MMTF fields as JSON, N, C-alpha, C and O atoms, coordinates in Angstrom:
{
  "mmtfVersion": "1.0.0",
  "mmtfProducer": "UNKNOWN",
  "numBonds": 427,
  "numAtoms": 428,
  "numGroups": 107,
  "numChains": 1,
  "numModels": 1,
  "chainsPerModel": [1],
  "groupsPerChain": [107],
  "chainIdList": ["A"],
  "bondAtomList": [4, 2, 8, 6, 12, 10, 16, 14, 20, 18, 24, 22, 28, 26, 32, 30, 36, 34, 40, 38, 44, 42, 48, 46, 52, 50, 56, 54, 60, 58, 64, 62, 68, 66, 72, 70, 76, 74, 80, 78, 84, 82, 88, 86, 92, 90, 96, 94, 100, 98, 104, 102, 108, 106, 112, 110, 116, 114, 120, 118, 124, 122, 128, 126, 132, 130, 136, 134, 140, 138, 144, 142, 148, 146, 152, 150, 156, 154, 160, 158, 164, 162, 168, 166, 172, 170, 176, 174, 180, 178, 184, 182, 188, 186, 192, 190, 196, 194, 200, 198, 204, 202, 208, 206, 212, 210, 216, 214, 220, 218, 224, 222, 228, 226, 232, 230, 236, 234, 240, 238, 244, 242, 248, 246, 252, 250, 256, 254, 260, 258, 264, 262, 268, 266, 272, 270, 276, 274, 280, 278, 284, 282, 288, 286, 292, 290, 296, 294, 300, 298, 304, 302, 308, 306, 312, 310, 316, 314, 320, 318, 324, 322, 328, 326, 332, 330, 336, 334, 340, 338, 344, 342, 348, 346, 352, 350, 356, 354, 360, 358, 364, 362, 368, 366, 372, 370, 376, 374, 380, 378, 384, 382, 388, 386, 392, 390, 396, 394, 400, 398, 404, 402, 408, 406, 412, 410, 416, 414, 420, 418, 424, 422],
  "bondOrderList": [1, 1, 1, 1, 1, 1, 1, 1, 1, 1, 1, 1, 1, 1, 1, 1, 1, 1, 1, 1, 1, 1, 1, 1, 1, 1, 1, 1, 1, 1, 1, 1, 1, 1, 1, 1, 1, 1, 1, 1, 1, 1, 1, 1, 1, 1, 1, 1, 1, 1, 1, 1, 1, 1, 1, 1, 1, 1, 1, 1, 1, 1, 1, 1, 1, 1, 1, 1, 1, 1, 1, 1, 1, 1, 1, 1, 1, 1, 1, 1, 1, 1, 1, 1, 1, 1, 1, 1, 1, 1, 1, 1, 1, 1, 1, 1, 1, 1, 1, 1, 1, 1, 1, 1, 1, 1],
  "groupList": [{"groupName": "UNK", "atomNameList": ["N", "CA", "C", "O"], "elementList": ["N", "C", "C", "O"], "formalChargeList": [0, 0, 0, 0], "bondAtomList": [1, 0, 2, 1, 3, 2], "bondOrderList": [1, 1, 2], "singleLetterCode": "X", "chemCompType": "L-PEPTIDE LINKING"}],
  "groupTypeList": [0, 0, 0, 0, 0, 0, 0, 0, 0, 0, 0, 0, 0, 0, 0, 0, 0, 0, 0, 0, 0, 0, 0, 0, 0, 0, 0, 0, 0, 0, 0, 0, 0, 0, 0, 0, 0, 0, 0, 0, 0, 0, 0, 0, 0, 0, 0, 0, 0, 0, 0, 0, 0, 0, 0, 0, 0, 0, 0, 0, 0, 0, 0, 0, 0, 0, 0, 0, 0, 0, 0, 0, 0, 0, 0, 0, 0, 0, 0, 0, 0, 0, 0, 0, 0, 0, 0, 0, 0, 0, 0, 0, 0, 0, 0, 0, 0, 0, 0, 0, 0, 0, 0, 0, 0, 0, 0],
  "groupIdList": [1, 2, 3, 4, 5, 6, 7, 8, 9, 10, 11, 12, 13, 14, 15, 16, 17, 18, 19, 20, 21, 22, 23, 24, 25, 26, 27, 28, 29, 30, 31, 32, 33, 34, 35, 36, 37, 38, 39, 40, 41, 42, 43, 44, 45, 46, 47, 48, 49, 50, 51, 52, 53, 54, 55, 56, 57, 58, 59, 60, 61, 62, 63, 64, 65, 66, 67, 68, 69, 70, 71, 72, 73, 74, 75, 76, 77, 78, 79, 80, 81, 82, 83, 84, 85, 86, 87, 88, 89, 90, 91, 92, 93, 94, 95, 96, 97, 98, 99, 100, 101, 102, 103, 104, 105, 106, 107],
  "secStructList": [7, 7, 6, 6, 2, 2, 2, 2, 2, 2, 2, 2, 2, 2, 2, 2, 2, 2, 2, 2, 1, 7, 6, 6, 7, 7, 7, 3, 3, 3, 3, 7, 6, 6, 7, 7, 3, 3, 3, 3, 7, 7, 1, 1, 7, 7, 7, 2, 2, 2, 2, 6, 6, 6, 6, 1, 6, 6, 7, 7, 7, 4, 4, 4, 6, 6, 1, 1, 7, 7, 1, 7, 2, 2, 2, 2, 2, 2, 2, 2, 2, 2, 2, 6, 6, 7, 3, 3, 3, 3, 3, 3, 7, 1, 1, 1, 3, 3, 3, 3, 3, 3, 7, 7, 7, 7, 7],
  "xCoordList": [106.52, 106.795, 105.546, 104.987, 105.119, 103.976, 104.345, 105.488, 103.372, 103.65, 104.244, 103.754, 105.291, 105.896, 106.999, 107.726, 107.149, 108.189, 109.584, 110.462, 109.795, 111.107, 111.416, 112.535, 110.41, 110.621, 110.879, 111.699, 110.177, 110.37, 111.794, 112.426, 112.299, 113.66, 114.679, 115.585, 114.525, 115.454, 115.355, 116.377, 114.153, 113.945, 114.592, 115.231, 114.435, 115.035, 116.558, 117.189, 117.152, 118.608, 119.099, 120.078, 118.421, 118.827, 118.599, 119.461, 117.454, 117.183, 118.244, 118.687, 118.651, 119.685, 121.005, 121.675, 121.367, 122.618, 122.573, 123.558, 121.444, 121.298, 121.401, 122.063, 120.747, 120.755, 122.184, 122.514, 123.028, 124.366, 125.441, 126.537, 125.15, 126.161, 126.287, 125.291, 127.49, 127.68, 127.132, 126.953, 126.865, 126.429, 127.438, 128.646, 126.932, 127.81, 128.396, 129.074, 128.151, 128.666, 127.901, 126.782, 128.506, 127.889, 127.245, 127.737, 126.14, 125.505, 125.577, 125.079, 126.188, 126.38, 125.453, 125.541, 124.572, 123.628, 124.009, 124.133, 124.194, 124.586, 123.756, 123.363, 123.505, 122.905, 123.831, 124.104, 124.316, 125.241, 124.484, 123.253, 125.215, 124.601, 123.708, 122.791, 123.961, 123.146, 121.933, 121.13, 121.797, 120.665, 120.883, 119.934, 122.111, 122.425, 122.579, 123.35, 121.838, 121.838, 122.808, 122.826, 123.62, 124.464, 124.256, 124.121, 124.235, 124.08, 125.217, 125.31, 126.073, 127.236, 127.129, 126.698, 127.527, 127.543, 128.948, 129.854, 129.113, 130.404, 130.306, 131.04, 129.395, 129.186, 130.256, 131.324, 129.958, 130.944, 131.164, 132.086, 130.339, 130.497, 129.818, 129.119, 130.031, 129.446, 130.585, 131.466, 130.562, 131.606, 131.569, 130.49, 132.727, 132.764, 131.858, 131.249, 131.768, 130.913, 129.432, 128.633, 129.056, 127.653, 127.247, 126.06, 128.205, 127.892, 126.948, 126.032, 127.134, 126.234, 124.778, 123.891, 124.53, 123.202, 122.447, 121.283, 123.065, 122.444, 121.14, 120.353, 120.895, 119.643, 118.62, 117.565, 118.925, 117.995, 116.959, 117.264, 115.726, 114.65, 115.011, 115.459, 114.81, 114.997, 116.453, 116.712, 117.411, 118.808, 119.265, 119.084, 119.85, 120.432, 121.836, 122.012, 122.816, 124.188, 124.262, 123.488, 125.171, 125.3, 125.459, 124.904, 126.21, 126.437, 125.184, 125.143, 124.153, 122.935, 121.777, 120.73, 121.941, 120.805, 120.299, 119.157, 121.107, 120.653, 120.043, 119.581, 120.041, 119.519, 118.115, 117.718, 117.357, 116.017, 116.079, 117.057, 115.037, 114.933, 114.482, 114.604, 113.958, 113.431, 114.218, 113.971, 115.161, 115.879, 115.106, 115.36, 114.165, 113.365, 113.717, 113.462, 114.287, 114.5, 115.303, 114.866, 116.466, 117.294, 116.717, 116.913, 116.006, 115.341, 114.264, 114.079, 113.56, 112.54, 113.206, 112.682, 114.35, 115.074, 115.434, 115.232, 115.961, 116.324, 115.093, 115.145, 114.002, 112.779, 112.297, 111.911, 112.324, 111.918, 112.877, 112.436, 114.176, 115.16, 114.96, 114.9, 114.858, 114.737, 113.412, 113.358, 112.35, 111.048, 111.052, 110.174, 112.043, 112.116, 113.404, 113.896, 113.945, 115.158, 116.352, 117.217, 116.399, 117.512, 118.364, 118.253, 119.211, 120.091, 120.419, 120.267, 120.87, 121.361, 122.558, 122.575, 123.554, 124.746, 125.308, 125.017, 126.114, 126.795, 128.29, 128.858, 128.918, 130.358, 130.985, 130.65, 131.885, 132.541, 133.366, 134.019, 133.328, 134.158, 134.934, 134.71, 135.844, 136.566, 136.5, 137.272, 135.672, 134.651, 133.378, 133.212, 132.49, 131.149, 130.91, 131.662, 129.834, 129.405, 128.696, 128.096, 128.775, 128.04, 127.041, 127.417, 125.773, 124.74, 124.377, 124.115, 124.363, 124.192, 122.957, 122.859, 122.022, 120.771, 120.76, 120.9, 120.592, 120.5, 119.156, 118.851, 118.369, 117.089, 117.134, 117.661, 116.592, 116.608, 115.763, 114.786, 116.137, 115.408, 114.017, 113.834, 113.055, 111.69, 111.639, 112.295, 110.858, 110.746, 109.404, 109.11],
  "yCoordList": [110.289, 110.546, 111.177, 112.119, 110.667, 111.26, 112.659, 112.911, 113.571, 114.938, 114.956, 114.284, 115.728, 115.901, 114.92, 115.132, 113.84, 112.867, 113.451, 113.186, 114.239, 114.838, 115.797, 115.823, 116.59, 117.507, 116.734, 117.143, 115.617, 114.803, 114.257, 114.283, 113.77, 113.24, 114.328, 114.12, 115.492, 116.6, 117.058, 117.272, 117.21, 117.638, 116.67, 117.1, 115.378, 114.391, 114.488, 114.379, 114.692, 114.818, 116.071, 116.02, 117.187, 118.44, 118.355, 118.766, 117.831, 117.68, 116.821, 117.127, 115.75, 114.875, 115.629, 115.496, 116.416, 117.185, 118.21, 118.394, 118.869, 119.858, 119.17, 119.669, 118.029, 117.278, 116.928, 117.009, 116.541, 116.059, 117.138, 116.919, 118.293, 119.351, 119.998, 120.162, 120.359, 121.028, 122.452, 123.0, 123.056, 124.454, 125.309, 125.22, 126.117, 126.952, 126.227, 126.846, 124.922, 124.16, 124.485, 124.998, 124.187, 124.473, 123.222, 122.108, 123.425, 122.39, 122.882, 123.964, 122.103, 122.501, 121.674, 120.447, 122.355, 121.708, 122.113, 123.299, 121.115, 121.389, 120.533, 119.413, 121.087, 120.34, 120.534, 121.662, 119.415, 119.548, 119.668, 119.64, 119.799, 120.004, 118.839, 119.021, 117.655, 116.479, 116.367, 115.445, 117.301, 117.27, 116.403, 116.116, 115.981, 115.165, 116.082, 117.041, 115.774, 116.572, 115.982, 114.77, 116.837, 116.38, 117.312, 118.526, 116.713, 117.45, 116.999, 115.825, 117.939, 117.63, 118.354, 119.505, 117.661, 118.281, 118.219, 117.634, 118.836, 118.847, 118.111, 118.405, 117.153, 116.381, 115.329, 115.383, 114.359, 113.339, 112.303, 111.494, 112.312, 111.339, 110.017, 109.897, 109.05, 107.724, 106.73, 106.714, 105.908, 104.893, 103.931, 103.609, 103.468, 102.546, 101.32, 100.854, 100.805, 99.64, 99.963, 99.067, 101.231, 101.64, 102.021, 102.003, 102.362, 102.845, 101.932, 102.438, 100.612, 99.771, 99.777, 99.319, 100.286, 100.164, 101.479, 101.455, 102.617, 103.896, 104.166, 105.009, 103.469, 103.659, 102.557, 102.5, 101.689, 100.631, 101.186, 102.041, 100.686, 101.125, 100.819, 99.72, 101.796, 101.716, 101.54, 101.36, 101.587, 101.432, 102.69, 103.804, 102.497, 103.603, 103.183, 102.174, 103.937, 103.653, 103.748, 104.478, 103.027, 103.038, 104.457, 104.799, 105.284, 106.662, 107.517, 108.598, 107.059, 107.847, 107.374, 108.02, 106.286, 105.689, 106.52, 106.344, 107.412, 108.26, 109.575, 110.386, 109.784, 111.019, 110.809, 109.675, 111.901, 111.765, 111.207, 111.404, 110.525, 109.988, 108.544, 107.854, 108.099, 106.741, 105.849, 104.645, 106.413, 105.619, 105.437, 104.489, 106.33, 106.209, 107.242, 106.998, 108.375, 109.46, 109.06, 109.298, 108.459, 108.075, 106.868, 106.72, 106.002, 104.865, 105.355, 104.777, 106.403, 106.984, 107.56, 107.416, 108.207, 108.746, 107.608, 107.724, 106.521, 105.383, 104.809, 104.484, 104.69, 104.148, 105.011, 104.485, 106.319, 107.233, 107.104, 107.022, 107.085, 106.977, 105.693, 105.721, 104.576, 103.292, 103.162, 102.523, 103.753, 103.691, 104.442, 104.239, 105.308, 106.111, 105.856, 106.731, 104.642, 104.223, 105.122, 105.316, 105.667, 106.509, 105.804, 104.594, 106.567, 106.001, 107.05, 108.251, 106.57, 107.437, 106.738, 105.516, 107.527, 106.939, 107.907, 109.103, 107.367, 108.163, 108.121, 107.061, 109.292, 109.408, 110.045, 111.178, 109.335, 109.915, 111.145, 111.182, 112.134, 113.333, 113.469, 112.718, 114.427, 114.715, 116.194, 116.921, 116.693, 115.981, 115.826, 116.463, 114.985, 114.89, 113.784, 112.814, 113.968, 113.011, 113.776, 114.826, 113.239, 113.78, 112.702, 111.553, 113.082, 112.195, 112.667, 113.849, 111.718, 112.058, 111.344, 110.118, 112.125, 111.609, 111.867, 113.004, 110.793, 110.901, 110.332, 109.167, 111.152, 110.725, 110.988, 112.016, 110.08, 110.333, 111.559, 111.854, 112.25, 113.436, 113.041, 112.003, 113.875, 113.637, 113.852, 114.747, 113.028, 113.184, 113.763, 113.973],
  "zCoordList": [84.915, 86.321, 86.927, 86.366, 88.051, 88.731, 89.206, 89.589, 89.179, 89.623, 91.038, 91.946, 91.193, 92.503, 92.841, 93.811, 92.064, 92.405, 92.248, 93.068, 91.21, 91.032, 92.179, 92.691, 92.582, 93.711, 95.003, 95.825, 95.178, 96.387, 96.441, 97.498, 95.327, 95.293, 95.618, 96.425, 94.983, 95.232, 96.676, 97.33, 97.175, 98.554, 99.54, 100.5, 99.314, 100.215, 100.203, 101.254, 99.038, 98.955, 99.679, 100.423, 99.459, 100.11, 101.617, 102.395, 102.036, 103.474, 104.142, 105.249, 103.478, 104.026, 104.2, 105.224, 103.194, 103.259, 104.386, 105.101, 104.543, 105.621, 106.975, 107.885, 107.105, 108.37, 108.799, 109.982, 107.841, 108.181, 108.168, 108.685, 107.589, 107.566, 108.939, 109.644, 109.315, 110.607, 110.553, 109.465, 111.706, 111.711, 110.927, 111.147, 110.034, 109.208, 108.016, 107.195, 107.897, 106.766, 105.494, 105.538, 104.385, 103.095, 102.513, 102.695, 101.814, 101.012, 99.577, 99.264, 98.71, 97.324, 96.438, 96.406, 95.725, 94.814, 93.396, 93.091, 92.531, 91.144, 90.2, 90.524, 89.036, 87.944, 86.752, 86.342, 86.196, 85.072, 83.752, 83.731, 82.667, 81.351, 80.935, 80.135, 81.464, 81.144, 82.057, 81.912, 82.998, 83.917, 85.139, 85.868, 85.375, 86.553, 87.756, 87.73, 88.801, 90.029, 91.031, 91.245, 91.651, 92.754, 93.943, 93.791, 95.121, 96.371, 97.284, 97.643, 97.651, 98.486, 99.816, 99.88, 100.88, 102.205, 102.781, 102.188, 103.956, 104.645, 105.966, 106.909, 106.029, 107.248, 107.457, 106.848, 108.334, 108.678, 107.588, 107.687, 106.555, 105.481, 105.816, 106.822, 104.971, 105.137, 105.208, 104.348, 106.227, 106.388, 105.204, 104.709, 104.745, 103.608, 103.793, 102.83, 105.005, 105.26, 105.093, 104.822, 105.251, 105.146, 103.721, 103.396, 102.875, 101.523, 100.734, 100.086, 100.763, 99.958, 100.436, 99.716, 101.628, 102.227, 102.402, 102.8, 102.122, 102.457, 101.718, 102.15, 100.613, 99.878, 100.184, 99.551, 101.145, 101.545, 102.511, 103.342, 102.393, 103.289, 104.74, 105.064, 105.594, 107.044, 107.482, 108.672, 106.544, 106.963, 107.674, 107.182, 108.818, 109.577, 109.984, 110.667, 109.576, 109.989, 111.51, 112.13, 112.093, 113.554, 114.077, 115.122, 113.362, 113.807, 113.724, 114.311, 113.003, 112.821, 113.687, 113.721, 114.368, 115.08, 116.24, 116.665, 116.759, 117.865, 117.366, 118.169, 116.061, 115.471, 114.918, 114.651, 114.743, 114.162, 112.739, 112.018, 112.365, 111.015, 111.042, 112.054, 109.909, 109.827, 108.887, 108.834, 108.143, 107.166, 105.873, 105.13, 105.592, 104.371, 103.304, 102.124, 103.669, 102.716, 101.497, 100.371, 101.692, 100.555, 99.834, 98.627, 100.554, 99.909, 98.949, 97.878, 99.317, 98.434, 97.185, 96.08, 97.355, 96.199, 95.244, 94.035, 95.78, 94.928, 94.22, 93.034, 94.948, 94.375, 93.2, 92.156, 93.376, 92.305, 91.12, 89.973, 91.388, 90.311, 89.521, 88.292, 90.216, 89.525, 88.782, 87.732, 89.304, 88.642, 87.315, 86.476, 87.13, 85.912, 85.139, 84.426, 85.289, 84.575, 84.874, 84.02, 86.078, 86.497, 87.53, 87.726, 88.185, 89.198, 90.25, 90.028, 91.393, 92.455, 93.088, 93.229, 93.466, 94.091, 95.119, 95.099, 96.011, 97.029, 96.746, 96.485, 96.802, 96.586, 97.822, 98.169, 98.484, 99.658, 99.292, 98.249, 100.153, 100.044, 101.344, 102.293, 101.381, 102.625, 102.881, 102.256, 103.72, 104.489, 103.676, 102.635, 104.151, 103.62, 102.624, 102.526, 101.889, 100.871, 99.755, 99.986, 98.562, 97.419, 96.994, 96.762, 96.896, 96.397, 94.998, 94.777, 94.044, 92.639, 92.089, 92.146, 91.559, 91.007, 89.503, 89.052, 88.738, 87.278, 86.842, 87.098, 86.19, 85.622, 84.123, 83.697, 83.314, 81.877, 81.545, 82.234, 80.513, 80.085, 79.61, 78.974, 79.923, 79.453, 77.953, 77.42, 77.279, 75.826, 75.476, 74.299]
}
């Protein structure tokens, strides 16, 4: 992994959660025993029709098109994950969404 890529992926996930959480809302960051990172917010969530596309470059859900952003943050996370045989996924919550990043352990 190139230096800083792991920090970039984590930063993008946390920034996304902060962006979508309401004022006073919580952002929950967890790392489990296997090293899988999850970042959950209390925002409006992701519509089921948008879920397959949230990690695509430049994709912006209709509800997000009036807000700042380029649609690259989550795409960069996916690119980093896939470049290192890892994965990233979005899990709907009520309210919010949980983004889960799994990268293989360094040997």
